[in-house]
C-alpha positions as CSV (number, residue, x, y, z in Angstrom):
1,V,-21.4,12.5,-23.7
2,D,-18.0,13.4,-22.1
3,P,-18.1,15.0,-18.7
4,P,-17.4,18.7,-18.6
5,P,-13.8,19.7,-17.8
6,L,-12.9,20.5,-14.3
7,R,-12.7,24.2,-13.7
8,L,-11.3,26.2,-10.8
9,R,-13.8,28.9,-10.4
10,G,-12.6,32.5,-10.0
11,D,-9.0,31.5,-10.2
12,P,-7.6,31.7,-13.7
13,L,-4.0,31.1,-12.4
14,G,-5.3,28.0,-10.6
15,S,-7.0,26.8,-13.7
16,L,-3.8,27.2,-15.7
17,S,-1.9,25.4,-13.0
18,F,-4.4,22.5,-13.1
19,T,-4.3,22.3,-16.9
20,S,-0.5,22.3,-17.2
21,T,-0.2,19.7,-14.3
22,A,-2.8,17.4,-15.9
23,F,-0.9,17.7,-19.2
24,L,2.4,16.8,-17.6
25,A,0.8,13.9,-15.8
26,Q,-0.6,12.5,-19.0
27,L,2.6,13.3,-20.9
28,M,4.7,11.2,-18.5
29,S,2.6,8.1,-19.2
30,D,4.3,7.9,-22.7
31,P,7.7,6.2,-22.4
32,M,8.9,8.0,-25.5
33,L,8.5,11.4,-23.9
34,R,10.3,10.7,-20.6
35,E,13.8,11.4,-21.8
36,K,16.4,11.7,-19.2
37,K,17.3,15.3,-20.1
38,F,13.8,16.4,-19.2
39,L,13.4,14.2,-16.1
40,K,15.0,16.6,-13.5
41,S,12.9,19.6,-14.7
42,V,9.7,17.5,-14.7
43,L,10.4,16.1,-11.3
44,S,10.9,19.6,-9.9
45,I,7.7,20.9,-11.4
46,L,5.6,18.0,-10.2
47,E,7.1,18.1,-6.7
48,E,6.3,21.8,-6.5
49,R,2.7,21.2,-7.7
50,S,2.3,18.4,-5.1
51,H,2.3,21.3,-2.5
52,D,-0.3,23.3,-4.4
53,R,-3.1,24.8,-2.4
54,N,-5.7,23.2,-4.7
55,S,-6.3,19.5,-4.1
56,I,-7.0,18.8,-7.8
57,V,-3.6,20.2,-8.8
58,R,-2.0,18.1,-6.1
59,Q,-3.9,15.0,-7.3
60,M,-2.7,15.5,-10.9
61,A,0.9,16.1,-9.7
62,V,0.9,12.8,-7.7
63,R,-0.6,11.0,-10.7
64,G,2.2,12.4,-12.9
65,L,4.8,11.3,-10.4
66,G,3.3,7.8,-10.5
67,N,3.6,7.8,-14.3
68,L,7.2,8.8,-14.0
69,V,8.2,5.7,-12.1
70,Y,9.2,3.7,-15.2
71,G,10.9,6.7,-16.8
72,A,13.1,7.4,-13.8
73,P,16.0,5.0,-14.4
74,E,18.0,5.7,-11.2
75,K,17.1,4.4,-7.8
76,K,17.7,7.9,-6.3
77,H,14.8,9.2,-8.4
78,K,12.5,6.5,-7.2
79,K,13.5,7.2,-3.6
80,F,12.8,10.9,-4.2
81,L,9.3,9.9,-5.6
82,M,8.6,7.7,-2.6
83,V,9.3,10.5,-0.1
84,I,6.8,12.8,-1.9
85,L,4.2,10.0,-2.2
86,I,4.4,9.1,1.5
87,R,3.8,12.7,2.4
88,A,0.8,12.7,0.2
89,L,-0.8,9.9,2.3
90,N,-1.9,12.7,4.7
91,D,-3.8,14.6,2.0
92,T,-7.5,14.4,0.8
93,P,-8.9,10.9,-0.1
94,E,-8.5,11.6,-3.9
95,V,-4.8,12.5,-3.5
96,I,-4.2,9.6,-1.1
97,G,-5.7,7.2,-3.6
98,E,-3.4,8.5,-6.4
99,S,-0.4,8.3,-4.0
100,M,-1.2,4.7,-3.1
101,K,-1.4,3.7,-6.8
102,A,1.9,5.4,-7.5
103,L,3.6,3.9,-4.4
104,A,2.6,0.4,-5.6
105,K,4.5,1.1,-8.9
106,V,7.5,2.5,-7.0
107,L,7.8,-0.3,-4.5
108,K,7.7,-2.9,-7.2
109,E,10.9,-1.3,-8.6
110,L,12.8,-1.3,-5.3
111,K,14.3,-3.7,-2.9
112,E,14.1,-3.7,0.9
113,K,17.6,-2.0,1.2
114,D,16.6,0.7,-1.2
115,I,13.7,2.0,0.9
116,G,15.7,2.9,3.9
117,S,14.1,4.6,6.9
118,S,11.0,5.3,4.8
119,F,10.0,1.7,5.4
120,R,8.9,2.5,8.9
121,D,6.8,5.5,8.1
122,L,5.2,3.8,5.1
123,T,4.3,0.7,7.0
124,Q,2.7,2.5,9.9
125,K,0.8,4.8,7.6
126,I,-0.6,2.1,5.3
127,W,-2.2,0.0,8.0
128,T,-4.1,3.0,9.4
129,Y,-6.2,2.8,6.2
130,F,-7.3,-0.8,6.7
131,D,-10.5,0.4,8.3
132,N,-11.1,3.4,6.2
133,E,-14.7,4.0,5.0
134,D,-13.5,4.4,1.4
135,D,-13.5,1.0,-0.3
136,A,-10.8,2.0,-2.8
137,L,-8.4,3.2,0.0
138,R,-8.9,0.0,2.0
139,S,-8.3,-2.1,-1.1
140,M,-5.0,-0.2,-2.0
141,A,-3.9,-0.3,1.6
142,F,-4.0,-4.1,1.6
143,V,-2.2,-4.2,-1.8
144,L,0.6,-2.0,-0.5
145,F,0.9,-4.0,2.7
146,G,1.2,-7.2,0.6
147,I,3.9,-5.6,-1.5
148,L,5.8,-4.7,1.7
149,A,5.5,-8.3,2.9
150,R,7.1,-9.5,-0.3
151,L,9.9,-6.9,0.0
152,T,10.7,-7.6,3.6
153,K,13.8,-10.0,3.8
154,R,16.3,-9.1,6.5
155,K,16.8,-5.6,7.7
156,W,13.1,-4.8,8.5
157,K,11.9,-8.3,9.1
158,T,11.5,-8.0,12.9
159,Y,9.9,-4.6,12.6
160,F,7.4,-5.7,9.9
161,A,6.6,-8.8,12.0
162,D,5.6,-6.5,14.9
163,Q,3.4,-4.5,12.5
164,V,1.7,-7.7,11.3
165,K,1.1,-8.8,14.9
166,Q,-0.6,-5.5,15.5
167,S,-2.8,-5.7,12.5
168,W,-3.4,-9.4,11.8
169,V,-6.8,-9.4,13.6
170,T,-7.9,-6.5,11.4
171,L,-6.7,-8.5,8.3
172,L,-8.6,-11.5,9.5
173,L,-11.8,-9.5,9.9
174,H,-11.6,-7.9,6.5
175,L,-11.5,-11.3,4.9
176,Q,-15.3,-10.8,5.2
177,D,-15.2,-7.2,4.0
178,P,-18.6,-6.2,2.4
179,N,-16.7,-5.2,-0.7
180,P,-15.7,-8.3,-2.7
181,E,-12.6,-6.5,-4.2
182,V,-11.4,-5.5,-0.8
183,S,-11.9,-9.0,0.6
184,M,-10.0,-10.5,-2.3
185,E,-7.0,-8.1,-1.8
186,C,-7.1,-8.8,1.9
187,R,-7.1,-12.5,1.3
188,A,-3.9,-12.3,-0.8
189,T,-2.2,-10.0,1.8
190,F,-3.2,-12.1,4.7
191,Q,-1.5,-15.1,3.1
192,L,1.7,-13.1,2.5
193,C,1.7,-11.7,6.0
194,F,0.9,-14.8,8.0
195,P,4.5,-16.3,8.0
196,F,5.6,-13.2,9.9
197,L,3.5,-14.4,12.9
198,G,5.8,-17.4,13.3
199,L,2.9,-19.9,13.7
200,K,4.5,-22.5,11.5
201,K,2.2,-25.4,12.6
202,L,-0.7,-23.4,11.3
203,Q,0.8,-22.4,8.0
204,S,-0.4,-25.4,6.0
205,A,-4.0,-24.8,7.2
206,I,-3.8,-21.2,6.2
207,N,-2.5,-22.1,2.7
208,E,-5.5,-24.5,2.4
209,H,-7.9,-21.8,3.3
210,L,-6.4,-19.0,1.3
211,G,-4.6,-20.7,-1.6
212,G,-6.2,-21.2,-5.0
213,T,-9.5,-19.7,-6.1
214,A,-11.9,-21.8,-4.0
215,E,-14.5,-19.8,-2.1
216,L,-13.2,-18.6,1.2
217,K,-14.9,-19.8,4.4
218,P,-13.8,-17.2,7.0
219,E,-15.7,-18.9,9.8
220,E,-13.8,-22.2,9.3
221,L,-10.5,-20.3,9.1
222,Q,-11.2,-18.5,12.4
223,V,-12.1,-21.8,14.1
224,D,-8.8,-23.3,12.9
225,I,-6.7,-20.4,14.1
226,C,-8.5,-20.2,17.5
227,R,-8.1,-24.0,18.0
228,H,-4.4,-23.7,17.2
229,L,-3.9,-20.7,19.6
230,V,-5.6,-22.5,22.4
231,S,-3.5,-25.6,21.8
232,E,-0.3,-23.5,21.9
233,L,-1.5,-21.8,25.1
234,L,-2.0,-25.2,26.8
235,N,1.4,-26.3,25.7
236,C,3.0,-23.2,27.2
237,L,1.1,-23.8,30.4
238,R,2.4,-27.3,30.6
239,L,6.0,-26.1,30.1
240,L,5.6,-23.4,32.8
241,T,3.8,-25.4,35.4
242,G,5.1,-28.9,34.7
243,V,1.6,-30.4,35.1
244,V,-0.9,-31.9,32.8
245,V,-3.6,-29.4,31.9
């Protein structure tokens, strides 16, 4: 039995707004219906609905914007979408989840230079969801952080490296996340982010632990990392003091 349709009680205009927004969101998932001549109008409508007072309408609007990604041929459209979607990361969990899914689509269509100053806001916002109690939000946060790691080449490399240094312990801990899907996404992201830490001597060990499909043994990984960090600290002490430690 299909679930009953969502209704906005006591608000016929709100119900109409929801229905029309849901229709647009679904319509935009069909490539044949995303003709360029309609794109500007649809973008305008969905952007307006993303500010609606009702969270369900906002959720449908964000979903529609995500479905528009592949139908928006110009990078300026994708940048416009990204600004709206980043703002939606401050909304309700349902809207945030839709926004994260849509952002994953948008980012895969852009390069580092295309993101501009939004890179900073997006990176900072994403890693605040690493410890969120919602499994789906944690999982998507790791997915997005991994996508950013792939995108980062030159302009934002130093900045992203600083963000990784602030969050790598959290990433390490979530390799043992109680949710298997979250743990799997974190595993992929940790491997992508580790090179930004500059611990080249440890990279091969990380690849052995995280590469492939073998069962991850987080305790052994943590021991290897700690052993390496202690070794590096001792080497630094030797250089600074000129004595054998």
